[in-house]
C-alpha positions, 0 to 999 in steps of 0.5 A, a space after each residue: 500500500 502506498 503513502 497515498 492509500 494511507 492518506 485515503 484512510 485518514 481522509 475517510 475518517 476525517 470525512 466520516 467525523 465531519 460529515 457522516 457516513 453517507 459523505 464518506 462513502 460517497 467520496 470514497 465508496 469507489 475504493 470498496 470492492 462490491 463483495 466487500 466483507 466486514 467482521 466485527 470484534 465481539 467487544 464492539 457494540 452490536 457485533 456482526 458479520 456483513 457481506 457486500 459493500 451496501 451492507 457495510 455502508 448500512 452497518 456504518 449508518 446504524 452505528 452513526 444512528 446509535 450514537 451522538 457525537 460519534 468520532 472514529 479517530 485513526 491513532 496508528 496506520 500500519 502499511 503491510 502491503 495488501 493488509 493495513 492495520 489501523 488502531 482506532 479510537 471510538 468515542 461518543 454518547 449513546 443516543 437516548 441515554 447519553 451514556 459516554 462510550 470510549 474504546 480503542 480497537 484495531 481494524 485489519 483492512 485487506 486490499 486487492 487491485 487497489 480496492 478494499 475487499 474486507 475489514 476485520 475488527 480486533 480488540 487489539 493491534 497485537 491480535 490484528 498483527 497476529 492475524 496478518 502473520 497467520 494469513 501469510 504463513 
């Protein structure tokens, strides 16, 4: 993955935080493969597995609807070729309850032909890096 693609990840999070899911996916959705897949970590609120680009976008919209002042900040981005590990800080307040939510987790993005084909969430960066090592052995 090039420095340009690392910058795209930062841009995606910035657009999401400023203008929401739809703006981020409208701007960068062409970088998601139509068969994009998402597998969320058990530690995340309402975890699940989603198949297809539209299911991923719908899931992000559901997350956005569940929280007020939702922010997803990339703390670290590790370029590992066709895999990218992103350490993410998530914060917000539960919609309706106003309960504060703060957590840090890792994302493992898999890329093929310049497009994201999958995203898997992990509780820690170490778990995501271990998954990369396992997939390469």
